[in-house]
VEXDO-409239 format. One line per 5 residues: their letters; for each residue x, y, z of N, C-alpha, C. Coordinates in steps of 0.02 Angstrom, whole numbers. Example, Ala and Ser with C-alpha at 12.3 -4.5 7.8 and 13.67 -1.06 7.14 Angstrom:
VEXDO-409239
as> 660,-284,390,615,-225,390,660,-165,390 | 642,-112,354,684,-53,357,645,2,394;
END
This chain:
VEXDO-409239
mklpe> -677,140,-22,-648,128,38,-584,172,30 | -560,215,74,-499,251,77,-443,207,91 | -381,239,96,-336,204,134,-340,193,207 | -348,243,239,-342,237,310,-404,189,348 | -459,186,307,-510,134,326,-492,66,305;
slkli> -475,69,249,-437,-7,222,-388,-36,263 | -346,7,284,-299,-28,335,-325,-51,393 | -357,2,422,-399,-25,486,-440,-99,486 | -473,-91,424,-519,-152,419,-468,-212,415 | -420,-216,369,-379,-256,365,-343,-280,426;
tdtlw> -318,-226,461,-276,-248,526,-320,-275,575 | -385,-243,587,-423,-269,641,-451,-339,622 | -446,-362,553,-472,-429,542,-418,-473,555 | -349,-452,532,-289,-508,532,-266,-514,610 | -279,-450,644,-254,-442,727,-293,-511,764;
rietq> -363,-532,740,-392,-582,759,-365,-654,759 | -324,-661,711,-299,-726,695,-262,-763,756 | -269,-818,764,-240,-858,821,-187,-894,807 | -188,-919,746,-135,-984,744,-106,-965,664 | -41,-977,658,-9,-977,585,-43,-1015,541;
esfsw> -66,-1076,554,-119,-1115,498,-174,-1062,484 | -196,-1043,519,-249,-1006,510,-240,-945,473 | -188,-912,490,-150,-865,455,-149,-879,378 | -122,-955,357,-110,-966,298,-178,-980,252 | -230,-1015,293,-293,-1022,267,-326,-956,246;
iledm> -320,-902,278,-348,-841,269,-312,-807,207 | -261,-819,205,-212,-791,150,-234,-837,83 | -239,-895,93,-255,-927,27,-327,-916,5 | -380,-900,58,-453,-878,36,-447,-812,8 | -408,-770,29,-413,-692,17,-377,-672,-47;
ltpse> -317,-706,-58,-277,-696,-116,-262,-749,-173 | -256,-735,-230,-235,-765,-279,-174,-801,-272 | -158,-860,-302,-91,-896,-307,-40,-828,-332 | -50,-786,-374,-15,-747,-399,5,-692,-344 | -45,-668,-311,-33,-621,-267,13,-653,-209;
itdia> 1,-715,-190,41,-737,-138,109,-741,-163 | 127,-765,-220,206,-765,-254,232,-699,-248 | 188,-647,-268,216,-576,-272,232,-556,-195 | 194,-568,-134,218,-545,-96,276,-584,-67 | 274,-642,-75,346,-690,-58,396,-662,-99;
driti> 396,-642,-158,456,-610,-190,467,-547,-158 | 416,-508,-141,436,-434,-102,479,-455,-42 | 451,-498,-2,494,-514,59,561,-546,49 | 568,-594,-12,636,-603,-39,684,-557,-51 | 648,-498,-91,678,-446,-105,722,-407,-57;
lqmlk> 666,-392,4,706,-362,69,751,-392,97 | 743,-457,103,795,-507,133,865,-494,98 | 849,-494,35,916,-496,-7,956,-417,-1 | 904,-371,0,932,-304,0,968,-302,72 | 930,-322,127,963,-311,198,1030,-354,191;
agknq> 1043,-401,160,1112,-440,145,1150,-415,111 | 1142,-352,86,1191,-314,36,1190,-340,-32 | 1150,-373,-54,1156,-394,-126,1139,-338,-171 | 1163,-339,-230,1161,-292,-282,1083,-296,-312 | 1051,-239,-325,989,-237,-351,977,-260,-416;
rdiae> 1023,-263,-465,1019,-291,-529,1021,-375,-518 | 1067,-382,-470,1074,-446,-472,1012,-494,-427 | 989,-449,-396,921,-478,-351,870,-499,-408 | 863,-424,-463,814,-434,-510,810,-502,-556 | 893,-509,-574,899,-574,-607,880,-640,-578;
tlgvs> 908,-636,-529,889,-701,-486,824,-716,-468 | 771,-673,-462,712,-671,-452,669,-667,-500 | 697,-647,-558,663,-632,-628,607,-573,-614 | 630,-525,-579,575,-463,-572,611,-407,-596 | 574,-353,-608,611,-286,-632,658,-250,-586;
vttvs> 700,-221,-609,733,-173,-564,687,-131,-529 | 656,-109,-569,596,-56,-529,562,-91,-471 | 552,-157,-473,529,-185,-418,570,-197,-357 | 631,-202,-373,681,-219,-331,697,-138,-289 | 703,-87,-332,717,-31,-311,649,-10,-275;
rgnrv> 595,-11,-275,531,-17,-233,545,-37,-163 | 567,-101,-157,590,-126,-94,647,-94,-59 | 692,-59,-100,748,-27,-63,711,37,-40 | 670,63,-60,641,133,-38,605,112,11 | 576,60,19,529,33,79,575,36,135;
lqygk> 634,-2,133,694,-5,188,717,59,207 | 728,100,167,764,167,171,711,215,206 | 646,229,166,600,266,189,540,247,224 | 530,174,227,468,161,246,451,182,329 | 402,156,355,392,163,426,428,102,458;
ggidk> 460,52,445,502,15,473,466,-51,502 | 399,-56,470,365,-106,500,388,-174,488 | 400,-188,421,428,-247,389,484,-260,411 | 525,-212,417,606,-233,436,621,-272,505 | 566,-262,551,568,-300,623,542,-359,620;
ylp> 523,-384,556,486,-457,552,514,-496,490 | 562,-460,461,599,-511,401,632,-574,427 | 615,-623,410,653,-679,439,734,-697,414;
END
């Protein structure tokens, strides 16, 4: 499946979720524990970057590569702005 069709399928499916509890159950059903923690790390990286933290410090604090943190920085700078609106 190509990216546009994949995004549509995922969006159409997730859009029907009615509660936060149901959303959590779906994530647990669909993703491995490692994938869930990777996504949480990415969100934390974005939060820390928005707070002005240094990329190397973020990498050391979270135990991830500087490359991973740099990717998050590119998302904030050049992404479509989707995640930026919903960061806690």
